[in-house]
C-alpha positions in Angstrom: -75.0 -9.9 2.1 -72.1 -12.5 1.9 -70.0 -12.7 -1.4 -68.5 -16.2 -2.4 -65.6 -16.4 -4.6 -66.7 -18.1 -7.9 -63.1 -18.5 -9.6 -60.3 -20.6 -8.1 -56.6 -21.0 -8.8 -55.4 -24.4 -8.4 -58.2 -25.2 -5.9 -57.6 -22.1 -3.8 -60.2 -19.0 -4.2 -59.0 -16.0 -6.1 -60.0 -13.8 -3.1 -57.8 -15.8 -0.9 -54.4 -14.5 -0.3 -51.4 -17.2 -0.9 -49.1 -17.7 2.0 -45.7 -16.0 1.5 -42.9 -18.4 0.7 -40.0 -15.9 1.4 -38.5 -17.7 4.4 -36.5 -20.4 2.3 -35.4 -17.9 -0.2 -34.1 -15.4 2.5 -32.3 -18.3 3.9 -30.7 -19.4 0.6 -29.7 -15.9 -0.1 -28.1 -15.3 3.3 -26.2 -18.5 2.9 -24.9 -17.6 -0.5 -23.7 -14.3 0.7 -22.0 -15.9 3.6 -20.4 -18.5 1.5 -19.2 -15.7 -1.0 -17.8 -13.7 1.9 -16.0 -16.8 3.3 -14.7 -17.7 -0.1 -13.3 -14.2 -0.7 -11.8 -14.1 2.9 -10.2 -17.5 2.2 -8.9 -16.3 -1.0 -7.3 -13.1 0.6 -5.7 -15.2 3.5 -4.3 -17.5 1.0 -2.9 -14.6 -0.9 -1.5 -13.0 2.3 0.3 -16.1 3.4 1.8 -16.8 -0.2 2.7 -13.2 -0.7 6.4 -14.0 -0.9 6.0 -16.7 -3.4 3.6 -14.5 -5.6 5.9 -11.7 -5.5 8.9 -13.9 -6.5 6.4 -15.2 -9.5 5.7 -11.5 -10.4 9.4 -10.7 -10.7 10.0 -13.7 -12.7 7.2 -12.8 -15.2 8.7 -9.1 -15.3 12.1 -10.5 -16.1 10.8 -12.6 -18.7 9.0 -9.9 -20.3 12.2 -7.8 -20.3 14.5 -10.4 -21.9 11.8 -11.6 -24.4 12.7 -9.1 -27.2 16.2 -10.0 -27.1 15.4 -13.8 -27.4 13.1 -13.0 -30.2 15.9 -11.2 -32.1 18.4 -14.0 -31.8 15.9 -16.5 -33.1 15.4 -14.6 -36.3 15.9 -17.0 -39.4 19.1 -16.8 -41.2 20.0 -18.4 -44.6 23.3 -20.2 -44.9 24.0 -21.9 -48.1 20.6 -22.2 -49.0 19.6 -23.6 -45.6 17.1 -21.7 -43.2 18.6 -21.9 -39.9 16.9 -20.8 -36.4 18.5 -21.0 -33.0 16.7 -23.0 -30.8 14.6 -21.1 -28.1 16.6 -22.7 -24.8 20.0 -21.9 -26.7 18.8 -18.2 -27.6 17.7 -17.7 -23.7 21.1 -19.0 -22.6 22.8 -16.6 -24.8 20.8 -13.6 -23.6 21.4 -14.7 -19.9 25.2 -14.8 -20.5 25.2 -11.4 -22.1 22.8 -9.9 -19.8 24.5 -11.1 -16.5 28.0 -10.6 -17.9 27.0 -6.9 -18.6 25.7 -6.5 -15.2 28.6 -7.9 -13.5 31.1 -5.5 -15.7 28.8 -2.5 -14.8 28.9 -3.5 -11.0 32.8 -3.9 -11.0 33.4 -0.5 -12.8 30.9 1.2 -10.3 31.8 -0.7 -7.1 35.0 1.4 -6.2 33.1 4.8 -6.5 29.9 3.4 -4.7 31.9 1.8 -1.9 33.9 5.0 -1.4 30.7 7.3 -1.3 28.8 4.7 1.1 31.7 4.6 3.4 31.8 8.4 3.5 28.1 8.7 4.0 28.4 6.3 6.9 30.9 8.5 8.6 29.0 11.8 7.9 25.7 10.6 9.3 26.5 11.7 13.1 27.7 15.1 11.8 24.3 15.4 9.9 22.4 14.5 13.0 24.4 17.2 14.8 23.7 19.7 12.1 19.8 19.0 12.1 19.7 19.6 16.0 21.7 22.9 15.8 19.1 24.0 12.8 16.2 23.0 15.0 17.6 24.9 18.1 18.3 28.1 15.9 15.0 27.8 14.3 13.1 27.3 17.9 15.1 30.5 19.2 13.9 32.2 16.0 10.2 31.7 16.6 10.7 32.3 20.3 12.0 35.8 19.5 9.0 36.8 17.5 6.8 37.1 20.8 4.6 34.2 20.0 2.1 33.2 22.6 3.5 30.6 25.1 0.6 28.2 24.2 1.6 28.4 20.4 5.3 27.8 21.4 4.4 24.8 23.6 2.2 23.3 20.9 4.9 23.6 18.4 7.5 22.1 20.6 5.0 19.1 21.4 4.3 18.6 17.9 7.9 18.6 16.8 8.9 16.2 19.5 6.0 13.9 18.8 7.0 13.8 15.2 10.6 12.9 16.1 9.3 10.5 18.5 6.9 8.7 16.1 9.6 8.9 13.2 12.1 7.0 15.5 9.5 4.5 16.6 8.5 3.8 13.0 12.1 3.3 11.8 13.0 0.9 14.6 9.8 -1.0 15.2 8.1 -1.0 11.5 10.8 0.0 9.0 13.9 -1.9 10.2 11.9 -5.3 11.0 10.2 -5.1 7.4 13.4 -4.6 5.7 15.0 -7.4 7.8 12.0 -9.5 6.6 12.4 -8.9 3.0 16.2 -9.6 3.4 15.2 -13.3 3.9 13.7 -13.6 0.5 17.2 -12.3 -1.2 18.5 -15.9 -1.7 15.2 -16.6 -3.6 15.9 -14.1 -6.2 18.2 -16.7 -7.8 15.0 -18.5 -8.6 13.7 -15.5 -10.7 15.8 -16.1 -14.1 15.2 -19.9 -13.6 11.6 -19.5 -13.4 11.7 -16.9 -16.1 13.6 -19.4 -18.2 10.6 -21.9 -18.2 8.1 -19.0 -18.9 10.0 -17.9 -22.0 10.7 -21.5 -23.2 7.1 -22.6 -22.7 5.1 -19.4 -23.5 3.1 -20.7 -26.5 2.2 -23.9 -24.6 1.1 -22.0 -21.5 -1.1 -19.9 -23.7 -2.8 -22.7 -25.5 -3.2 -24.5 -22.1 -5.1 -21.4 -20.7 -7.3 -21.1 -23.6 -8.3 -24.7 -23.4 -9.8 -24.1 -20.1 -12.5 -21.9 -21.9 -15.2 -23.5 -24.1 -14.9 -23.4 -27.8 -16.6 -20.7 -29.8 -17.1 -16.9 -28.9 -15.5 -17.1 -25.3 -12.3 -18.9 -26.5 -11.6 -16.3 -29.3 -12.5 -13.4 -27.0 -10.0 -15.1 -24.4 -7.5 -15.1 -27.2 -7.8 -11.6 -27.9 -7.6 -10.8 -24.2 -4.4 -12.8 -23.6 -3.0 -11.0 -26.7 -3.7 -7.6 -25.5 -2.6 -8.5 -22.0 0.7 -9.6 -23.2 1.3 -6.4 -25.3 0.2 -4.3 -22.3 2.4 -5.9 -19.7 5.4 -6.0 -22.2 5.0 -2.3 -22.8 4.6 -1.4 -19.0 7.6 -3.5 -17.9 9.9 -2.4 -20.7 8.9 1.2 -20.0 9.7 1.0 -16.5 12.9 -0.7 -16.9 13.9 2.0 -19.5 12.7 4.8 -17.3 14.8 3.4 -14.4 17.9 3.2 -16.3 17.4 6.8 -17.9 16.5 8.4 -14.7 19.5 6.7 -12.9 22.0 7.9 -15.4 20.5 11.4 -15.8 20.2 11.8 -11.9 23.8 10.7 -11.5 25.1 13.1 -14.1 22.8 16.0 -12.8 23.9 15.5 -9.3 27.6 15.3 -10.3 27.2 18.7 -12.3 25.5 20.5 -9.2 28.1 19.3 -6.9 25.9 17.1 -4.6 27.8 14.7 -2.3 27.3 11.1 -3.0 25.9 11.7 -6.4 26.6 8.2 -7.6 24.7 6.7 -4.6 21.8 9.1 -5.1 21.6 8.5 -8.8 21.4 4.6 -8.3 18.9 5.1 -5.6 16.8 7.1 -8.1 17.0 4.7 -10.7 16.0 1.8 -8.3 12.9 3.8 -6.9 11.7 4.8 -10.1 9.9 1.5 -10.4 7.8 2.5 -7.5 5.5 5.1 -9.0 4.9 8.4 -7.2 6.4 7.0 -3.8 9.7 6.3 -5.4 10.4 9.8 -7.1 9.0 11.5 -3.9 11.5 9.8 -1.7 14.5 10.5 -3.9 13.5 14.3 -4.0 13.3 14.4 -0.1 16.6 12.5 0.2 18.6 14.7 -2.5 17.3 17.9 -1.4 17.8 17.1 2.3 21.5 16.0 1.6 22.2 19.1 -0.4 20.7 21.3 2.3 23.4 20.3 4.9 25.9 21.8 2.5 24.3 24.7 0.7 21.0 26.2 0.5 21.6 27.3 -3.1 22.6 23.7 -4.0 19.4 22.3 -2.5 17.3 24.8 -4.5 19.3 23.8 -7.7 18.8 19.9 -6.9 14.9 20.7 -6.3 14.6 22.7 -9.7 16.4 20.1 -11.4 14.2 17.3 -10.3 11.1 19.2 -11.1 12.3 19.9 -14.5 13.1 16.1 -14.8 9.9 14.8 -13.5 7.9 17.0 -15.9 10.0 16.1 -18.9 10.1 12.3 -17.8 6.1 12.1 -17.0 4.9 14.1 -20.0 7.3 13.9 -22.8 9.6 10.8 -22.4 7.6 8.2 -20.6 4.4 8.6 -22.9 6.6 7.7 -25.9 8.3 4.9 -24.3 5.1 3.1 -23.0 3.6 3.7 -26.4 -0.1 2.2 -26.5 0.6 0.3 -23.2 -0.9 1.2 -19.9 -3.1 4.1 -19.9 -4.5 5.2 -16.6 -5.6 8.7 -15.3 -3.4 10.4 -12.7 -6.1 10.2 -10.1 -6.4 6.6 -10.8 -2.7 6.0 -10.4 -2.7 7.9 -7.2 -5.7 5.9 -5.6 -4.2 2.5 -6.9 -1.0 3.4 -5.2 -2.6 4.4 -1.8 -4.7 1.2 -1.9 -1.8 -1.1 -2.8 0.2 0.5 0.2 -2.7 -0.1 2.4 -3.4 -3.6 1.3 0.4 -5.0 0.5 2.9 -2.5 1.8 6.0 -2.2 -0.5 4.9 -5.1 -2.5 1.3 -3.5 -3.0 2.9 -0.2 -4.2 5.0 -2.2 -6.7 2.1 -4.1 -8.1 -0.8 -1.6 -7.8 -0.5 -0.3 -11.4 -0.1 -3.4 -13.3 -3.1 -5.0 -11.3 -5.4 -2.1 -11.8 -4.6 -2.1 -15.6 -5.2 -5.9 -15.7 -8.4 -5.6 -14.1 -9.4 -2.8 -16.5 -8.7 -4.6 -19.4 -10.4 -7.8 -18.0 -13.7 -5.7 -17.3 -13.4 -4.1 -20.8 -13.4 -7.6 -22.4 -16.1 -8.9 -20.0 -18.5 -6.0 -21.0 -17.9 -6.4 -24.6 -18.5 -10.1 -24.5 -21.8 -9.9 -22.7 -22.8 -7.0 -25.0 -22.1 -9.3 -27.9 -24.0 -12.2 -26.2 -27.1 -9.9 -25.8 -26.9 -8.6 -29.3 -26.9 -12.4 -30.6 -29.6 -13.3 -28.4 -31.7 -10.5 -29.7 -31.5 -11.5 -33.4 
């Protein structure tokens, strides 16, 4: 007995199955994914090619945030004979520049003789340090051979040591030196940092208003205004905290190394202050350098340097720095380590330098994005 369909849907029997139209949707989805991938690849390639210019702009932004509090203090209104006077912003920026660069020049002139002497002595002592390292290696090799270690173990240790030395030398000659030489090309560009920072400071309010005009009026623009305000506070707190930490670490390390009697204390102290701006990698490098230099002269001195740096890091990371940064960047230590590793893999030294600010900005942006869509969903449900 045959059954006939009595109900139809747009001329088609209900019992019949519609043909699937998934072909065009799959093609559209594939094309969309490919377009997004190509867009991301093009953006990453553009960022890679413009890495030097972007880093220059980042330095300019950092410098602008650094001098902004001094500019605002100079621009405080004063009353003279009943008239309220305010120093124009360009003039205030110029006064701050003269004071800042004059102070740096005076400090450089004072430190230069000591720095020049210690650097010259260090250059003369490098061959003797290499010889001492070879003697120490030979004595250590004789020591473990006298402990009746199996021949296979001794050969494995020797191979590993020789391979480490070879790889280290290859990295220095073929990777580190060319990379540093490549960065030296950008040194003349550093003169543009205060120039770009001048325009950023002079037109900060204009740039903020121009950025907000991109967003549509209403809730999104007000959310953008709040985001820019919080971003400004966060970056200002981070940059000023980092600069303050660099100065503090440089001075404390120089004094501590001088008290302990470490050779080249001023050179090592200045190096510690400069590398403090690079999270995790900077302090670790300073610890290895200072302890290694001290170990060539006295084992007790090396232990004293190591203890000094451990105590300094504990006080700096858990007492001083949180008070300096205030309500600025708040990241979990695990997030800091992962951000630095990813930054080093993606951008080398520049990636390490920018890892923490970039992650902090992305975290802040995601928080505002989530709050915005939560507000939109709540408004739509009412």
